[in-house]
N, C-alpha and C positions, 0 to 999 in steps of 0.2 A: 444492470448492479451487479457485481464480484461476489462472491463468496466461496468460502471456506472450498469448497469442491468444487471449484469451476474448471474448466477442460483446460487442458494444458496452454499454456499460453507461449511456451518458446522449445515444442517438441519435449515437454516432459511427459511423466506417466498421469494417465486420465484418474486414476482412483489416488494422485497421493494432492495431499492437504496443500492450496495456495499459498494461503497466509496460516502463520504460526498464530497459536491462541492469543500469545501476547499479543502479538500487532493489531489483531479482530479489536483486543478491548484498547487498545490505543487508539484505534482508528473510530471507533465508536464514541469513546469519549472526547479526543478531539472534534469529530464530525456532528455531533448531537444528534446523529441517525438521519442529519440532512441529508437525502441520493446524490443531490447536486455536489454537494462536498468531499462524499464519499465516492464518489465518481473519479472528483478530482483527485481528490490523494490515492486513491490505489489505481488509476491509470498512470500517474509519473511513480509511485513507487514499481509497477507492475516492468513501466519503459527502462526503468534505472538496472533495474532485478534481469532481465531480458539482455544488457546489453553487457551485464556482467558473465551472465552465463550462469546463473542462478535459478533453482527450480522456487525456491520457498521464501518468501516476505516475511523477515521476521521486524522486529519492534524496531532494531536500529533503522531499516530502509524506512519505516513510518514517520522515525522522529526527526531522518534527513529530509523528507518533503516535507514535514509540519517545518523545517526552520527554514528551508528555503523560502517556503510558504510567506515566514512573518519577513525573511529578509527583503522580498520584491514587496510587501505590503510599508515596509519601512517601520516596522514594529519591534524587530530584531532589537535587543540590546546589546 
């Protein structure tokens, strides 16, 4: 499972936070703490952030992943 101080995913600093606190709060609310859902959301957020050369995942990234997931399910309004 992903954590705030996980090892760097894209060559970042080992002691740097990977997820901003606001992103973690949004993730917890959206996933309801279900590990499989946490991993799906985090995996996509890390993939996108790494592709853009970013070292910290913020609330905006989690929100974008959640929107994409909603669209894939056909629930986006």
